N, C-alpha and C positions, 0 to 999 in steps of 0.2 A: 644080875650081871656079876655074880661072884666068881665064876670059874673061867679065867682067861686061858688056863692050861698052856699048851705049846703053840696055839694058833697065833697069838700075838708075837711070839718070838719068830715064827716063820715069816709073818708079815714084815716084821722089822728087818730081818735079814734080806728078804727079797726086794724090799723098797730101796735099800742102800747098796745092794750087791746084785746087779743085774747080770746073770750068768750068760745071757745071750750076747753080751758085748765081746765074749771071748770066742764066739763061734764064727770062724771065717770059712765060708763055703761058697761054691759057685752059685750065682744067682739063678733062681728058678721062679718065674712069675706064678704066684698062686693067689693073685688079688681077687679074682672072682670068688674063689672058695672062701677066702677070708671075709669078703664083704657079705656074702650070702649067710655066713654064720655069725654076723655081727661082731667081728673081731677087729675091724678097722678103726684105728684112731687117726683121724685125718686132720692135718694141719695145713691150712691154705695160706699161700704166701704170694706177694707181689715181688718178683725178683728185683724190680726197679727200686724198691724201698727196703727190702728185707734186711740187708746189711749195709745200708748207706752210711757214709761217714760225714756227719754234720758237725765239723769241728767248732764252729762259732755258735752252734745251737740256736740258730734262728728259724729252724724248721724247713729251710729250703736248701737243696744241694747246689752249690755254686762251684763248678769245676774250675772256673777261672781263678778261684781263691784256693785251689789245691784240695777241695773237698771231693769225695768219691761217691758217685751214685751206686746203687745196687747192681751187681753183675752176677752172672752164673758162677764165676770163679770166687768172688769174695763171699758169695752165699755159702760156699762149702765150709767156711770157717764156723758157721753156726749149726751145722748138722749134728755134731756131737751133743750139743746142748739139747736139741729136740729128741734125739735118740735116748738120752739119759732121762728124759721126762716121759718116756713110754710111747712117744709118737711112732707109728709104724707105716704111715702113708703121708706123702707130701702131695698136696694139690698145688699146681702152678696156675695162678691166674694167667690169662692169655699171654702167649709168648710170640704171637704173630706181629708183624709190622703194623704200626698204627697210622691212622689218617692224620693229615696236617691241614686239610681244607675243611672249613665249617666245623672246626674241631672244638672240643671242650677241654680247657686246661692248657697249660703251657708245654706239656709233653704229649698230650693227646690221650684219649681214653683207651685203656687196654682192650676194650670191647669194640672199638671201631677198627676192625681189621682191614688193612689195605692189600693184603696178600695172604694166601693160605698154603703156599708151598715154600715159605721162607721163615727164618727166625728173626725176630725184632733186633735190628742192629744196635738199638739203645742198650741192650743187655750184654753187649760185648765189653770185655775189660780192655782199657787202653794200654794196660801193662803187658798184654799177651800178644804173641804172634799167631796164636791159634785162630781159626775161623770161629765165628759165633756158633756155628753148628757143632764144631768139635768142643767148644767150651760147654755147650749144653750137654753134649754126650758125656763129658767128664763129670758134670754135676750129677747126672742121672746115675752114672757108675758109682760115684761116691755115696749116693743115697743107698744104692743096692749093697755096698760094702757094709753099711750100717743096718742092714735088714729093713730098709724102708722102701716101699713101693712108690712109684711116681705116676700121678695122673695129671693130665693137662686140660685146661679149658678150651673148648671148641666154640668160638663166638657164633652167634646166630645170625648176625647181619654183616653187611659190608660197609666200609667207610665211604664218604662222599667221593674221595679220591678214586676208589675202585669203581664207583658208579661212572665217573667221568671217563675212566679208561675202558670200561666194558659195560655200557648201559643195558645190554641184552640179558645180563644176569639178574636184572631187578624187575620187580613187579611195578606196574604203572597204574595210576588212577585213570578216570575217564578222560582227563585232559592230557594224558600221557606224561604226567609228572611222576617221579619216583615216590614211593610210599615211605613216609616217616612213621614207624610204628610207635604208638603211644606218644610220649614226649621225648623220645631219644633223638634229639635233633642232629646229632653228629653221625648217624648211621642211616642206611636205606635198606629196605626189606628185599631179601632175595625172592626170586620167583622159583620155588622148588618144585613147582608143578602140582599135580593132583594125585589122588589115589589111583586113578586110572592111567595117568601118564606123567611120570616125573620128568623134570627138566634135566636133561643129560649134562648140560654145561655146569649147572650148580652142583649136580651130583659129582661130576669130575673134580670140581673145586674141593669138595669135602673129601673125596677119595685121595686127592693129592696131600691133603693135610694128614690123613690117617697113615698114608704111606711114609710120610716124613717122620711121624711119631714112632712108627714101628722101626724105622731105620735108626732112630735115636735111642732105641731100647726102652721107650716109655711103656708103662704097664696098663694104661687105660686112659679114657677121656671122660670128661664131664661135659655134656652137651648143653650149652646155654640155651634156655628157652626151647627145649627140644619139642615141645608141643606145637611149635609154629611151623613144623614140617610134617608131611603126610606119613602115614604108617609104611607105605611101600618104599618110600625114600630111605627110611631108617632100616627096614628089613633087609634091603639089598646091601647096604653099607655094612651092617653088623654081620650078616651071614658071610659076606666076602672076607671080612677081617678075621673071623673065627676059623675059617678054613685052615689058616696057617698059624693063627695065634689064639688057641681055644681059651686061654685064661685072660685075654684082653678084656678089661672091664669097660662097660658102657653105663655111665650114670646119667640119668635124665634130670635136668632141672625142670621138673613137672610135678604137680601135686594133684591128688584126686579132688581137691577142693576148687581147682581152677576150672571154672565153668564158662568164662567169657574171654574171648580173644582180645588182645590189646588194640586191634584195629578191625574194621569191617572187611579189610582185604586179606586178613590173616586166616589161614586154616588153623583150626584148633583140634589137635589130635588128643583125645582123652588119655589120661595117665595109664589106664589099664591096657589100652591099645599099644602104647609105647612098650609096656612090659611084654606084651604078646610079640612085638616086633623083635625082641631080644635084649632090651635094656635090663640090666641087673638090679637097678635101684632107682629110687625117686626121692622127692622131698616130702617130708611130712608137713603138718600144720604147726610145727613147734615154734615158729617165729611169733605166734600169737600167745605164747606162754604169759607174757607180760599183762595180757588182758583177762586171763582166766582167774575167776574168783572162787570157784567151788570145785570140789572133787568130781562132781558130775561133768563139768566142762573139761576137766583134766582127762578123765577116762574116755569121754566121748571123742577125744582127739587121738588117744593112744590105741584104743581097741580096734579101730579100722585097720591099722597097720599090723596088728597081731593077726587079724583075720586074713589080710592079704598074704602074709607069710604062709599061712596054712593053705590057702587056695593054690599057691604055686609050689607046694611041697618044700617050703623053706629054700627055694632057689632064687628068691627075690628078697630084697630087704630095703630098708628106709634109712635116710640120712637124718641125723639129729640136727636139723637146721635151726637151732635156737638163735644163733647169732652169726650172720654172714656179712660179707662186705656190703650187702644191700640193706643191712639193718643198723639202726642207731645203737651205739655202744650200750650194753646193759648198765654200765656204771652211771650213765646219764639218766637212766630210767628209774632204777631202784637200788643203785649203789652196789657195793661188793656182795651183798647178800643175794642179789639176783644172779650175779656171776657165779657164785658158789653153788646155787641151786642148779644152774645150767650144767656145771661141771659134773655134779653127782647124778643128775638125770642122764646125761650123756654116758655115764659109766655104768648105770644100772638098768636102764630101760632096754627093751629088745630092739636095738637100733645100732647104727654105726656112729661113733662119736665124731663130732666135727667142731673145729675151732678155726678162727681167723687170726692171722698174725697180730699180735698186740693184745689179744684177749687175756692170756694167762697173767699178764701184769696189770690188767685193768686200764688199758689205754682208752681215753675218752674220744680220741680222734678229733680233738679241737686244734685247729691250726690258726695261729694269730694272723696270718697273712691271707686267710681264706677270702676268696671273691674280691680281692683288691687288685688294682692294676699292677702288673708284673714289671720288674726292672728289665727282664729279658724273657723272651718266649721262643719256643722252637716250633710253634704252629701259628695259625692265623688268629688265635685267641690271645688277646693281650692281658687276660685276667687269670688269676689263680682260681679257677673254678673248682669247687669241692661241694660235697653234700655234708652238711653239718653233722658231726658225730659219727661219720662213717669213714672207714679206711680210704685214704686218698688213692685213687687210681687214675688221676688226671695230670699229675705234675711229678717232677723230680723232688720228692720230699723226704723228710727224716725217716729214720728207722722207727717202726711202731714199737712203743714202749710205754711203761707206766710205772707207778710206785706202790702198787698194791701187792706187797709181798705175801699178805695173808691169802689173797686169791691164788697166787702162784703156788703156795704150799698145798692148797686143796687140789689144784691142777696136777701137781706132782704125785701126791698120795693117791688120788682117785684113779689115775692112769695105772699106777703100780698095782693097786687093789684090783682093778679090772683084769689085769693080766694074771694076778694071783688066783682070783676066783673065776677064771675063764670058763671052766666047765659049767658052773652054775649060771653065769651071766650070759653065756652063749647058748647053752642047751636047756636051761631051766624053764619050768612053767612060769607063766605070768599070772599071778593071782591077785585080784583086787581085794583089799581089806576094808572092812567097815569101820568108820570113825564116828566119834560122838559129836563132831562139829563139821558143818558143810564146807568150811574154808580150809579143811585139812585133808590131804589125800594120803593114802597109805597103800603100799603094794608089796608083794613078795616075789622073789625069784627063787625057785626051789628045784633042786636036782640031786638025785642019788643020795638022799638023806641029809642034805645041807641046804640052808636057806639064807638069803639076804633079804632083810626087811628094810623098807625105805618109808619114812614119814616126813611130810613137808607141809609147811605153813604158807598158804597163798596170800595171807594178809601181811603186807610189808609195813604195817603201822602198829599192830597190836601183838603183844605176847599172849599165847593161848595155851590153856591146859586141856589136854585131850586124852581120850581113851581109845585104844585101837583093839578091836576084837581079832584075836588070832587063835584059830582052832589048834588044839594039841599043845599049846605052849604052856610052860610052867617055870617056876623060879629055879628049878634044878638043872635046867638045860644049859650046857656050856655055851657061852656066848662072848662075843668081842664087840665093843662099841667102836666102830670104824670111823664114824663121823658124828660127833656131838659137840655141843658147846660146854657150858658149865654144869648142866643138869643131866645126870645119868638116868635114863629111863628105868622105871620100876616094872619088872616082869613078875606077873602072878598067873594063876591058873586062868587060861583063856583070854588074857589081855595084856596089853602094855599101856602103862600110864606115863605120860611125859609132859614136860613144859617146853614149848617151842617159842623162841624169840621171833620177832618179826622177820618173815621170809626165811626162817631157818629150815634146813633139811637135816634129818638124822638118818644114819645108816648103821644097821646092826647085822652081825654075822652069827649064825647059829650052826654049829657043826653037826647037830643031831636033831634036826627038825625037818620033817617032810610035809609039805603043803601041796594041795591039789586044787 
């Protein structure tokens, strides 16, 4: 690690001086191209909480006390913050109106959609005379001004309110009762039809949503539980949208590992069929990272995604779903070290980086009022329903935040490094490296004579000394330690020797190393 040369200086300058901030050009949607080349850094937000103003800091937004819930307009105030951190894509959790009957939480679940051709009035600013649609359009435009794409969640089910209004949209059991998929008690299952005959009414419902998103200049959608609708349903929707919007992204919440439907009444369309239907991306198995103990487990989950990209000639890609709104905060599982590992894996694996609001500062999503009776409710649920350790999507609650500035530092630097080393990390080979310990994984990304080497300790309790076999490497090669703790790895002929703290991940950059 003797020769830092000019690489460190370039990294330093680009980390703190982002030239893209000075480029003001007309917005052109290139999200599909960005996603397929693994260049998307996605940040998912719940507008209802994203920039909420909780002045008394009790965790609940009480407008009668002068506090302010999250809205499209006050969300704009935080966009510069995200752009400065390297985020280039915003994912909006559902913005459709929410159900109030048989609801979960005092504001209603974001995923219990009561309409698909309107925007949730909860997200409108009381200080503005604009319509909620125009406020959302302004938010999207402000994202585009900062070179950030916008994708919006498309819920998979309808609220009980929508069922009462239009029961013909929904699938029934043998007793003609609407189906509750899994334990999602606040929603009912749409009857999207079959592969041979899709339900035109449900199709039109979804088409109205897509028409609205296109009208609002949104760049793509993430289809919640996409596998619960047939191939032909999605094929028709996607093909129709692409006729006029060829770069409109369709991301499927679906994984190759999902083999069982959440209900006997649910159609399960395999992930590969969804990709064939036109979806650009899918979810990996990365939420299981916390359970992996060996490099074999690690690579057995990564390599299928590498092979999928080859199968589709790099026109499809995967999402780094290490921590989503459905997952318990990594801070509660293995502390800041797991969060840091997720950050650097998101930045160096062949996938699109994904973060949920609050993650960069290590929010544990623990709410002191959770599941207690509410002083006030806007639904028929009198309790502050939440899932422990997960981002609140059921109430008007505080802005996601935390106090782990060390995690934020890694988030900032990793995203900047990802952009700096974009050619290597987007186009580079993925090379597995042999280690002397089963609990340590190592891999390289190599392109055009440069390589990034990543070494990680899956043991979050023990410090490990490890040797990594690296062909062609030697101590004379110029290199930069991008992410290390106190111990600088020792490079010698054919190997790297290093000490890894519990859960530590190390990242090294070599400007003259070509690995295959």
